[in-house]
C-alpha positions in Angstrom: 140.6 158.4 137.3 142.9 156.6 134.9 143.8 158.3 131.7 144.1 157.0 128.1 147.1 154.7 127.9 146.8 153.6 131.5 143.9 151.3 130.9 144.4 148.2 128.7 141.6 147.8 126.1 142.4 144.4 124.4 141.8 144.1 120.7 142.1 140.4 121.1 144.9 137.9 120.3 148.3 138.3 118.7 149.5 136.8 115.4 152.9 137.0 113.8 154.7 135.2 111.0 157.8 135.1 108.9 158.5 133.5 105.5 161.7 133.0 103.5 161.2 133.0 99.8 164.6 131.5 99.2 163.9 128.7 101.6 166.6 129.7 104.2 166.1 128.1 107.6 164.8 130.3 110.4 165.2 129.2 114.0 162.0 129.0 116.1 163.6 130.9 118.9 163.1 134.2 117.0 159.4 133.5 116.9 159.3 133.2 120.6 161.0 136.6 121.0 158.6 138.1 118.4 155.4 136.9 119.9 156.6 137.8 123.5 156.5 141.5 122.5 152.7 141.3 122.3 152.3 139.5 125.7 149.4 141.8 126.7 147.3 140.9 123.7 146.7 137.4 125.1 145.6 136.2 128.5 147.4 132.8 129.0 144.6 130.7 127.7 146.3 129.6 124.6 149.4 129.9 122.5 150.9 128.1 119.6 153.2 128.0 116.6 153.4 126.3 113.1 156.7 125.6 111.4 157.3 124.5 107.8 160.3 122.6 106.6 161.0 121.4 110.1 161.1 117.7 109.4 163.4 117.2 106.4 164.4 113.7 107.4 160.7 112.6 107.1 159.5 115.0 104.5 157.7 112.3 102.5 155.6 111.2 105.5 152.6 112.8 107.1 153.4 114.1 110.6 150.5 113.5 112.9 150.7 115.5 116.2 148.1 114.2 118.7 146.8 115.1 122.1 145.4 112.2 124.2 143.3 112.7 127.4 143.9 109.1 128.4 145.8 105.9 127.7 142.6 104.3 126.3 142.3 107.1 123.8 145.9 106.6 122.8 145.5 102.8 122.4 142.3 103.2 120.3 144.0 105.8 118.0 147.2 103.8 117.6 145.2 100.7 116.7 143.6 102.8 113.9 146.9 104.2 112.8 148.6 100.8 112.4 145.6 99.5 110.5 145.6 102.3 107.9 149.2 103.5 107.7 152.8 102.3 107.5 154.4 104.0 110.5 157.9 105.3 109.7 158.6 106.3 113.2 156.7 107.4 116.3 157.3 108.9 119.7 156.8 111.6 122.3 157.0 115.2 121.1 159.9 116.6 123.2 158.8 119.0 125.9 160.3 120.7 128.9 158.7 120.9 132.3 157.5 124.4 133.0 155.4 125.7 136.0 153.5 127.9 133.6 152.2 125.0 131.5 149.8 122.8 133.4 147.2 120.0 132.8 149.5 118.5 130.1 147.8 115.8 128.0 149.7 112.9 126.5 151.5 114.4 123.4 152.7 112.1 120.7 153.7 112.3 117.0 153.6 109.7 114.3 155.3 109.9 110.9 153.1 107.8 108.6 152.3 106.9 105.0 148.9 105.5 103.9 149.0 101.8 103.1 148.7 101.4 99.3 145.9 98.8 99.5 143.9 101.1 101.7 144.2 103.9 99.2 143.1 101.7 96.4 140.1 100.4 98.3 138.9 103.9 99.1 139.7 105.1 95.5 141.1 108.3 96.7 144.4 110.1 97.0 146.6 110.2 100.1 145.6 113.7 101.1 141.9 112.9 101.1 142.7 109.7 102.9 144.5 111.5 105.7 141.9 114.3 105.9 139.1 111.7 106.4 141.2 109.9 109.0 141.7 113.1 111.0 138.0 113.9 110.9 137.1 110.4 112.0 139.5 110.3 115.0 138.6 113.8 116.2 134.9 113.1 115.9 134.7 109.5 117.1 137.6 108.7 119.4 136.8 110.1 122.8 139.8 112.0 124.2 141.9 112.0 121.1 142.7 115.2 119.0 144.9 115.2 115.9 145.9 118.8 115.7 148.6 118.6 113.0 148.7 116.3 109.9 150.8 117.8 107.1 154.1 116.8 105.5 157.4 118.4 106.7 155.4 120.8 109.0 154.1 120.7 112.5 151.8 122.6 114.9 152.8 123.1 118.5 150.2 124.5 120.9 149.1 124.5 124.5 147.2 126.5 127.2 149.6 129.2 128.3 151.2 132.4 127.1 152.8 131.9 123.7 156.3 132.5 124.7 156.0 129.9 127.4 154.4 127.5 124.9 157.4 128.0 122.6 159.9 127.2 125.4 157.8 124.2 126.5 158.2 122.6 123.1 161.8 123.7 122.7 161.2 125.5 119.4 164.8 126.8 119.5 165.7 123.3 118.4 163.7 123.5 115.2 164.4 125.4 112.0 162.0 126.1 109.0 161.4 128.4 106.1 158.1 129.5 107.5 156.7 130.2 111.0 153.5 131.5 112.3 152.6 132.2 116.0 149.5 133.0 118.0 148.7 134.4 121.5 145.1 133.8 122.4 142.5 136.0 124.1 139.4 133.9 124.0 136.1 135.8 124.4 133.3 133.3 123.9 134.9 129.9 123.6 136.9 127.8 126.1 140.6 127.9 126.7 141.9 124.4 126.3 144.7 122.6 124.5 142.9 121.6 121.4 141.3 125.1 121.1 144.6 126.9 121.0 145.8 128.2 117.6 147.1 127.3 115.0 144.3 125.1 113.6 145.6 122.8 110.9 144.5 120.2 108.4 147.1 118.6 106.1 149.6 121.3 105.3 147.1 124.2 105.9 147.4 126.0 109.2 145.6 129.2 110.4 146.2 131.7 113.1 143.4 134.2 113.6 142.7 137.4 115.5 139.0 138.3 115.6 135.6 136.8 115.9 133.5 135.0 113.3 129.8 136.1 113.5 129.1 133.9 110.4 130.4 130.7 112.1 127.1 128.7 112.1 126.5 129.4 108.4 130.1 128.5 107.6 130.0 125.4 109.7 126.7 124.1 108.3 128.1 124.4 104.7 131.3 122.6 105.5 129.5 119.8 107.3 127.7 119.0 104.0 131.1 118.0 102.7 132.3 115.8 105.5 134.1 118.3 107.7 133.4 118.3 111.4 134.1 121.2 113.8 135.1 119.5 117.1 137.6 121.8 118.7 135.2 124.2 120.4 136.1 127.5 118.7 135.0 129.4 115.7 138.4 129.7 114.1 138.6 126.0 113.3 136.2 126.4 110.4 138.5 128.8 108.5 141.1 126.0 108.0 138.4 123.7 106.6 137.0 126.4 104.3 140.5 126.9 102.8 141.1 123.2 102.4 137.8 122.8 100.7 138.2 125.7 98.3 141.9 125.2 97.5 142.4 121.5 97.6 139.0 120.2 96.6 137.6 123.0 94.4 140.9 124.1 92.9 140.4 127.8 93.6 143.5 130.1 93.6 144.4 131.8 96.9 143.3 135.1 95.3 139.9 133.6 94.5 139.6 132.2 98.1 140.2 135.7 99.4 137.4 136.9 97.2 135.1 134.3 98.8 135.9 134.7 102.5 136.6 138.4 102.4 134.4 139.2 99.4 134.2 142.8 98.0 130.9 144.6 98.6 128.4 144.5 95.8 128.9 148.2 95.0 132.6 147.5 94.5 131.8 144.5 92.3 129.5 146.6 90.1 132.3 149.1 89.4 134.7 146.4 88.2 135.6 145.7 84.6 133.1 143.2 83.0 135.4 140.1 83.1 136.5 140.6 86.7 132.9 141.5 87.7 131.5 138.3 86.2 134.1 136.2 88.0 133.6 137.8 91.4 129.9 137.7 91.0 130.1 133.9 90.3 132.2 133.3 93.4 129.9 135.3 95.6 126.8 133.5 94.4 128.2 130.0 94.4 130.0 130.2 97.7 127.8 132.7 99.5 127.7 130.6 102.7 131.5 130.8 103.0 131.7 134.6 103.3 133.3 135.2 106.7 131.7 138.1 108.5 133.0 139.8 111.6 136.5 141.2 112.4 139.5 139.1 111.5 143.1 139.1 110.5 144.5 135.7 109.6 147.8 134.1 108.6 147.5 130.9 106.6 150.6 128.7 106.1 150.7 126.1 103.5 153.3 123.9 101.8 155.7 126.4 100.1 153.9 129.6 101.0 152.0 131.9 103.3 148.9 134.2 102.9 147.9 137.1 105.1 144.4 138.5 104.9 142.2 141.0 106.8 138.4 141.2 106.8 137.1 143.6 104.1 136.6 146.5 106.6 140.0 145.9 108.2 138.6 145.7 111.7 141.7 144.0 113.1 145.3 145.2 112.8 147.8 143.7 110.4 151.3 145.0 109.5 153.6 143.6 106.8 157.3 144.1 106.1 160.1 142.9 103.8 163.8 142.5 104.2 165.6 140.9 101.3 164.1 137.4 100.8 162.1 137.5 104.0 158.6 138.8 104.5 157.0 139.4 107.9 153.5 139.8 109.2 152.2 140.8 112.6 149.4 142.3 114.6 151.9 145.0 115.8 155.0 146.4 114.3 157.0 145.7 117.5 157.0 141.9 116.8 158.5 142.5 113.3 161.1 144.8 114.7 162.1 142.1 117.2 163.0 139.9 114.2 164.2 142.6 111.8 165.0 146.0 113.3 165.6 147.6 109.9 163.2 146.3 107.2 163.4 147.5 103.6 159.7 148.2 103.5 156.9 148.2 106.0 153.2 148.7 105.3 149.6 148.0 106.4 147.7 145.8 103.9 144.2 146.9 102.9 141.1 145.2 104.1 140.3 142.2 101.9 143.6 142.4 100.1 145.5 139.1 100.3 149.3 139.2 100.6 150.7 136.0 99.3 154.4 134.8 99.4 155.7 131.6 97.9 159.1 129.9 97.6 161.2 131.1 94.6 161.2 128.9 91.6 163.6 126.0 92.1 163.6 126.2 95.9 162.8 122.8 97.5 
């Protein structure tokens, strides 16, 4: 009979991240080492990374990272791109042949700017223009998946263990002020390239450990506002919820946390009147966007990062600080791989967002 500690009981997926408040550049190689310490939390069916500040030479252009299943899908998508955007440059995302990474699709990236006349015709801003384009391609172009679409940031993901995915994309050749990483252990959704984490729309990217039991209610609400979940996993909807609440509704990140990981009603009843009224309003208006089930997430965005657990803290999350750097991870070992001697290390409370942003004046 095997004893405790001799049998692996997976708690599902590994997440880790690092953010530099002073904007210092962090090499992607460190994230490969960090996520590798949690190898046994994933099963080789998905790994990925998001980096911010990695494209300074094209920081004013949207960086579209795209998977294509076929040349026809690529041709159809590129025809749309050239109709709607000025293409600054385009090409293959550099990769390295590795035996651990198989069934590789066509992987391309395009640095683009919306054509002014198209923006004027649609009477919208450039972010909404790009978001609609992403939804249109991912829904209607068979075999094409835009998996990253922000400025000066990019998502890199594949089917494989995360440390192999990082080496496949050569992340040691990239530097940025923020990185997140994910090792996947899918339980009820398929392991495929588009379904690996992070999930991204514009500059928002999400890595997630857990399972969303409210997925159908969340998805139906989001589809009323033009979002389409096409990537065959429950986590995708979190990114769209954040985009909707933050970009479209103008909610603060703290308010968003109070929507998706809302306090219990008995906790709200005990709050001071002004706070109670605000949280009650958020719970009533956005009730379908409460995320139920166990989760810990890291959400990257332009100039910042947010870490959040479900309100019962059913998934692990550790945070640490060292000078201007802040770290998050499913396990302390990943943080220690990046910083052996942090100034402070703690476990955030359930439903309590930890938000870090660039210092004032940092570009």
